[in-house]
C-alpha positions as CSV (number, residue, x, y, z in Angstrom):
1,M,38.8,67.9,-39.5
2,D,36.6,70.2,-37.4
3,K,37.5,70.5,-33.8
4,L,35.2,68.9,-31.2
5,T,33.0,71.4,-29.4
6,L,31.9,71.3,-25.8
7,N,28.6,69.9,-26.9
8,D,30.4,67.1,-28.7
9,Y,32.4,66.2,-25.6
10,A,29.1,66.3,-23.5
11,A,27.4,63.9,-25.9
12,I,30.4,61.5,-25.8
13,A,30.4,61.7,-22.0
14,Q,26.8,60.8,-21.9
15,I,27.3,57.8,-24.2
16,V,30.3,56.6,-22.1
17,M,28.2,57.0,-18.9
18,A,25.3,55.0,-20.5
19,I,27.7,52.2,-21.5
20,V,29.2,52.1,-18.0
21,A,25.7,52.0,-16.5
22,F,24.6,49.2,-18.8
23,V,27.7,47.2,-18.0
24,G,27.0,47.8,-14.3
25,I,23.4,46.5,-14.7
26,I,24.7,43.4,-16.5
27,I,27.2,42.7,-13.8
28,S,24.6,43.2,-11.1
29,I,22.2,40.8,-12.9
30,T,24.9,38.2,-13.3
31,F,25.8,38.3,-9.6
32,S,22.1,38.2,-8.7
33,I,21.5,35.1,-10.8
34,K,24.6,33.5,-9.3
35,T,23.5,34.3,-5.8
36,L,20.0,32.9,-6.6
37,G,21.5,29.8,-8.0
38,E,23.6,29.3,-4.9
39,L,20.5,29.8,-2.7
40,Q,18.5,27.3,-4.7
41,H,21.3,24.8,-4.6
42,D,21.6,25.3,-0.8
43,R,17.9,24.8,-0.4
44,R,17.9,21.6,-2.5
45,V,20.7,20.2,-0.3
46,R,19.0,21.2,2.9
47,S,15.7,19.6,1.8
48,K,17.1,16.4,0.2
49,P,16.5,13.1,2.0
50,H,18.8,10.2,1.7
51,L,17.2,6.9,2.8
52,A,19.0,3.6,3.3
53,F,18.6,0.4,5.3
54,E,21.4,-0.1,7.8
55,P,23.4,-3.1,6.8
56,G,23.2,-6.4,8.7
57,G,20.9,-9.4,9.1
58,Y,17.6,-9.9,10.8
59,L,16.4,-13.2,12.2
60,L,12.7,-13.1,12.0
61,D,10.3,-15.5,13.6
62,I,7.5,-16.7,11.3
63,E,4.3,-18.7,11.5
64,F,2.0,-20.3,9.1
65,V,-1.5,-19.0,8.9
66,K,-4.4,-20.4,6.8
67,A,-5.1,-17.0,5.2
68,G,-6.1,-18.2,1.7
69,K,-6.1,-15.2,-0.7
70,K,-5.8,-12.6,2.1
71,C,-2.6,-10.6,2.4
72,P,-1.9,-7.9,5.0
73,G,-1.7,-4.4,3.8
74,L,-3.3,-5.1,0.4
75,N,-6.8,-4.7,-0.9
76,P,-8.6,-8.1,-0.5
77,K,-10.4,-7.9,-3.9
78,F,-7.1,-7.0,-5.6
79,V,-5.4,-10.1,-4.0
80,E,-8.3,-12.3,-5.0
81,R,-8.0,-11.1,-8.6
82,M,-4.2,-11.7,-8.6
83,F,-4.5,-15.2,-7.1
84,P,-7.7,-16.7,-8.5
85,D,-6.5,-20.3,-8.2
86,L,-5.1,-20.0,-4.7
87,P,-6.8,-22.5,-2.3
88,E,-8.9,-20.9,0.4
89,D,-7.0,-23.0,3.0
90,A,-3.6,-22.2,1.7
91,E,-1.1,-21.3,4.4
92,S,0.6,-17.9,4.3
93,V,4.0,-17.1,5.8
94,R,3.5,-14.4,8.4
95,L,5.8,-12.5,10.8
96,K,5.4,-13.0,14.5
97,V,7.1,-9.6,15.1
98,H,5.4,-6.3,14.4
99,K,8.3,-4.7,12.6
100,Y,11.8,-5.2,11.4
101,G,14.6,-3.4,9.5
102,N,16.2,0.0,10.2
103,L,15.5,2.4,7.4
104,R,17.5,5.5,8.3
105,N,17.4,9.0,6.8
106,Y,21.0,10.2,6.4
107,G,20.0,13.3,4.5
108,A,19.2,16.8,5.8
109,G,15.6,16.9,4.6
110,T,12.5,14.9,5.5
111,G,11.6,11.8,3.3
112,L,7.9,12.0,2.6
113,E,5.5,9.3,1.3
114,T,8.2,6.7,1.5
115,Q,7.6,3.4,-0.2
116,I,9.7,0.2,-0.5
117,K,9.5,-2.1,-3.5
118,W,11.0,-5.6,-3.4
119,V,12.3,-6.6,-6.8
120,P,13.5,-10.2,-6.9
121,N,16.1,-11.0,-9.5
122,K,16.9,-14.6,-8.7
123,I,15.1,-17.3,-6.7
124,W,16.2,-20.7,-5.4
125,F,14.1,-23.7,-4.9
126,G,16.4,-26.0,-3.0
127,S,19.6,-26.2,-5.0
128,E,17.9,-25.1,-8.3
129,S,17.5,-21.4,-9.2
130,F,16.0,-19.3,-11.9
131,I,16.4,-15.7,-13.0
132,L,13.3,-13.5,-13.2
133,D,13.1,-11.6,-16.5
134,K,11.0,-8.5,-17.1
135,N,7.9,-10.5,-18.1
136,K,8.1,-12.7,-15.0
137,L,8.3,-9.6,-12.8
138,L,4.9,-8.5,-14.2
139,E,3.2,-11.7,-12.8
140,P,2.0,-12.5,-9.3
141,P,3.5,-13.1,-6.8
142,Y,6.6,-11.2,-8.1
143,C,5.0,-8.0,-9.5
144,G,5.6,-4.6,-8.0
145,E,2.0,-4.0,-7.1
146,L,2.1,-6.9,-4.6
147,N,5.5,-6.2,-3.3
148,T,5.4,-2.5,-2.6
149,M,4.9,-1.3,1.0
150,S,5.1,1.7,3.2
151,P,7.4,1.7,6.2
152,I,6.2,2.8,9.6
153,P,6.4,5.8,9.8
154,R,6.4,6.6,6.1
155,H,7.5,10.3,6.7
156,I,11.1,10.0,8.0
157,L,12.8,13.0,9.5
158,S,16.5,13.6,9.2
159,E,18.5,11.2,11.3
160,Q,15.3,9.3,12.2
161,E,14.5,5.7,11.4
162,S,11.5,3.7,10.1
163,S,10.7,0.0,9.9
164,L,8.8,-2.5,7.8
165,S,5.8,-4.3,9.1
166,R,5.3,-7.2,6.6
167,I,7.3,-9.4,4.3
168,P,7.1,-9.4,0.5
169,T,4.2,-11.2,-1.1
170,F,6.4,-13.7,-3.0
171,I,7.4,-15.1,0.4
172,E,4.0,-14.5,2.1
173,K,2.2,-16.6,-0.6
174,D,4.9,-19.3,-0.9
175,F,2.2,-21.7,0.4
176,E,4.0,-24.7,-0.9
177,K,7.1,-23.6,1.1
178,K,9.5,-24.3,-1.7
179,I,11.6,-21.1,-1.7
180,T,15.0,-21.3,0.0
181,K,16.7,-18.1,-1.1
182,V,15.9,-14.9,-2.9
183,E,18.3,-12.1,-4.0
184,G,17.2,-8.8,-5.5
185,I,17.0,-5.1,-5.2
186,L,15.1,-2.9,-2.8
187,E,13.8,0.2,-4.5
188,I,13.5,3.0,-1.9
189,C,11.2,5.9,-3.1
190,C,10.3,9.1,-1.4
191,S,9.8,12.8,-2.0
192,D,11.0,16.0,-0.3
193,I,9.0,19.0,1.0
194,F,9.0,20.6,-2.5
195,G,7.5,17.5,-4.2
196,R,10.8,16.4,-5.8
197,N,11.0,12.6,-6.1
198,Y,14.0,10.5,-5.1
199,K,15.0,6.8,-5.6
200,A,17.7,4.8,-4.0
201,Y,18.6,1.1,-4.6
202,Q,19.9,-1.5,-2.2
203,Q,20.6,-5.2,-2.6
204,F,18.8,-7.7,-0.5
205,Y,19.1,-11.4,0.3
206,L,16.4,-13.6,1.9
207,F,17.0,-17.0,3.3
208,T,14.1,-19.2,4.5
209,D,14.2,-22.0,7.0
210,Y,10.6,-23.1,7.2
211,K,11.3,-26.0,9.4
212,A,12.8,-23.7,12.1
213,K,10.2,-21.1,11.2
214,L,12.9,-18.5,10.5
215,L,13.4,-15.9,7.8
216,V,16.8,-14.2,7.5
217,C,16.9,-10.8,5.8
218,I,20.2,-9.1,4.9
C-alpha cells in the first residue's frame, strides 16, 4: 500500500473539518428550533385566557312584562320568525337588576369577543321533567341562537370580571310560567390576541319561584 502524502492528509483534514462544521450547523439549528418552540410556548401561555364563573348562587328579582315577541339583545325580526305563534300580549320574564354573575378571567391573557351559550339538558315542569335531545336543542326557545349572549364587558382582561345582563330565552319566553327548574351547561367562548379560540364548560342550575318573583342561578 502506498504511503499517504501531505496532500492526502490535507484532503482528509478538510473532509473532517467539513463534517465537524456540518455537525455544528445541525446542533445550532436544533437548539434554535428548541429555543423558538420554548418562546412560542411561553407566548401561548402568556396570551391564553381562562374564563370561569365564580361558584355560588344569585337571587335575582324578576318582573313580568307584556313584551310579546320582543326579547332584549336579539333582533326583533329574528325573534318574530322564531316565535310566530306567540301572543302579542304574552308576558316575558325580565330581570329587575342590570347585571348578575361574576365571570372572571383567571388566565394571563385577555379574553376577546366573549360569548356565553346556555345549553339546557333537563327541564322540570313542577315535579315532571324531560331531557332535551339534539333535535329539541335546535328548536325555540332552547336553540343556541336564542340563548347566546355577550357579557359586559365582552373583552375581559387578566384578573378582571364581567357580568351578564339578561336571562336565557327559554326562561324569558316562559310566558305560561310553567318551568320550575333547569339544569345544563354554560359554554364559555372567547379568543386571544392572536385569534386562537377557546371554549370552557360549566354546569348551571336555574330555579324559578314566579310567585315570589325570584330566579335563582347557581
